[in-house]
N, C-alpha and C positions, 0 to 999 in steps of 0.2 A: 318828286314833290316832297316838300319838307315835312318832317314829323315833329309836331309841336307838343311839348310837355307844359301843362299849365300847373304851376306850383304855388303853394300858399298854405297858410295855416287853416285849421278848421273854421268854417264860417266866413272865410274871406271872399267868397263869391266865385270860386273856381267853376263849380257846376253851372251856375247861372251864366257865366261868361260863355262857356261852351254851348249851352242850350240856346242862348241868344244868337250866337254866330251861326248855329245850325239852322235855326228858324229863319234867319235873314237870308241865308244862302238858298234854303228850300223855296222861299217866296220868289226868288229871282229865277229859279230853274224848276218850274212846275212839272216838267216832263222827266225829271231825274228823281231817283229814289234815294233816300238817306236812311242809314241805319245807325242807331244809337245803342251801344251795347253796355248794359249795366248789370249789377248783381240781380239774381232772381227776385229778391225781396223788394227791389226798388223799381220794378218795371211799371207798376201802376202809378206810383208817385211821380215817376219821370214823365209818363204820358200826360198826367194832369198838369204838370208844370209846363210842358211844351205846348199843350192846348191853351193854357192861360197866356203864354207869351205870344201866341199867334194872334194877329189883330182880328181875324174872323173866327177865332176859336175852333180851328180845324187843322189837322195835320195829315192831309191826304197822302202826301209823298214822304212821310217820315215814319219809319218803323222803329219801335222800341223793343229790343229783344235782349234776353239773357243768353249766355252761351248755350244753355240747354235748349231754349227756343230756337236759337240760330241753328243748332244741330238738327233739330226736327225739320226746320225749313230746308236745310240742305238734303236731308234724307228724302223729303218729298220731291225736291227738284230732281234728284237722281233716281227716283222710282224705287227707293229702298223701303217699300211698304211691308216687307216681310219681317222687319225687325221688331219683334214683340218685346216690350220692356216689362220686366217683372217688378211690380211695385211692392211696397212694404207688406201688405196683407198677403200677397202671393208668396213672398219669401217665407213668411211664417207658416203657411200651409205646406209648402215644400219641405221645410225643415222638420215640421212635425211628422211628415211621412217618412223622411230620412231617419229620424230618431226611432221610429217604430221598427224600421227595417234593420237598423244598426244597434239596437238596444243591447244585444248580447256581447257586442264588441266594445261597449263603453265601460270604463272602469270607475271613474270618479263621478261622472255626470249622470250615470244611469238612474240613480235615485232621485235626481232633481228635475228630470225632464217633464214630469207631470205637474210640477209646481207652477202656480199662476205667474205668468210673466217671464218664466225662465227661457222659453223659446225665443222671446223677443230680445233677451240679452244675448243669446247666442247669435241671433240674426244681426244685431248691431256690431258684434265683434267680427263676424264674417264680412259684413259690409265695409268695415274699416280695413281689413286685410286686403279686400279687393281694391278699395280706393287707393291704397298705397302700393299697389302692384306686387303684393306678396301672394304668390300662388301656392297651392298645396305642396309642390316639390320644394319650393324655397323654405316653407315652414318645416318640412320634414328634414331638410339639410340642417336647419338651425337646431332642431331638437337633437339630432345625432351629434352635432359638433360641440354643443354647449354642455358644460359640466354644471348641472343644476340639481336641486333637491329632488328626490324620487317622486314625491307627491306632486310637485309642480310639473315634472316630466309626464306623469300620468294624465294630468289635466290637459296639457298641450297635445298629447296623443289623442285624447277624446275630441278635442277641437279639430285636429287634423282629420279624424274619422268623419266628423260632421261636415267639414269643409269639402272633403273629397266627394262625399255622398251628395252634397248640394250641387257641386259643379257637374257631377255626372247626371243628376236628375234634370238639369236645365240645358245641358249641352245640345246644341243644334236647334233648340226651340225658343229660348229666351236669352236676352242679355239683361243685366241688372242696371239700375239707374246710375251706378258708379262707373259703368263701362260706356255710357252714352258718349261722353266727350272723347274717349279713346277711339271709338268707332268713327266719330266725326273727324278726328284728326287723321285717321287712316284714309278717308275718302275726300278730304277737303280739296285736294288738288284737282279732283274731277269736276268740281262745282264751277259752272259758268259765272255764277254770282261772285265767287271769290276770285276767279280768274280775271274778271273784268276789273275788280277792285285793284288787283295786283298790277294789271296792265296800266291802270291810271296812276300808279305810283304809290298806292297805299303800302305801308310798311308792316311787316310782321316782326314783332318784338318778343323774343323768348323771355321767360321769367327766371332763367338760371342765375344771372348776375344778381338780380334782386333777392333771390332766395339765399344765396351765399352771404351777401353783405348784411341782410337783415339778421341772418343767423349769427354773424360776427358781432353785430350790435347787441343782440340779445345775450350772447355769451358774456360780453363785457359788462352788461348791466347786472346780470344775475351772479356772476362769479368774480368780477373784477379783473379777469384775465383776458388777454388778447388771443383771439382764435387764430391759429396759423392758417390764414386764408389760402395761401399758395399750396400748402400741403393738403388741405381739404380738397381744393380743386383737382390736384393730381391724383389723390386717392379715390375720391368718390365721383368726380365729374370729368374724368378724362374722356376723350372723344369716343373711344370704343364702348363706353358705358352709356353714352347719350342716345336717346331715341332718334330714329331717322328723321322724324318731323317733330318740330316743336309745336305745342299747343299755343296759339297766339294769345297774348294778353290784351290785344286791342285790335278791333276790326271796324273799319268804316267803309262805306261805299265811296266811289270816286268823288261824288259830290260832297259827302260829309267830310272826307279828308280835306278837300279844298276849303270847306267852311271852317275847319279847325286849324288850318295852316295860316301862318301869318303872311 
């Protein structure tokens, strides 16, 4: 089955075209389910638009999901009900406990831990490290290998102490919101929902190529220099460094794929 890319400038009607095609196909096949995957902040807006486009103002066989919601749908399908996700408030509480336990080992951050909002700043930093797949061991290696000012090195050591304490405190009990999609990716192949979509011809498109060439365009824009794309591919994205499974950037059910295909 063909994979269709709908291209155009902002406001040219790309989303409307896809929505109308999906609604039309859903009306023809009432026994099939359709999935429209959008960013988290646009789920409600997309649902409203699809309801508006449907002649009876109902979308009984169309689900609008973000990747986060799709992940939870797959967890539920596979019976992974023991995956407790630690939200932002929980992270703050855990980090405050870790700070109290590790206070004697903190050099620079020791005097700041009781300041209002400081724990939240530490939490945000740790969340970013997790999001970009920088684990405590990677951070420790970076600190050891880099020649940096002593004060900055002490700060990083404190961050490493907090990071290790945080990971140890939640190990085996919780995952963070930043790890939900990673867990989803690891178990996606087990999902009948995704298996059925793949069997019907739905394509999984990795975002690696997009990442590299967007980076090249940004480098040209900001520096005026051409990024050595092939060298970057070889150094940072060679096969041995790639994850076993790519997180898909587009997912549609069999019916929705047909609706989007020309």
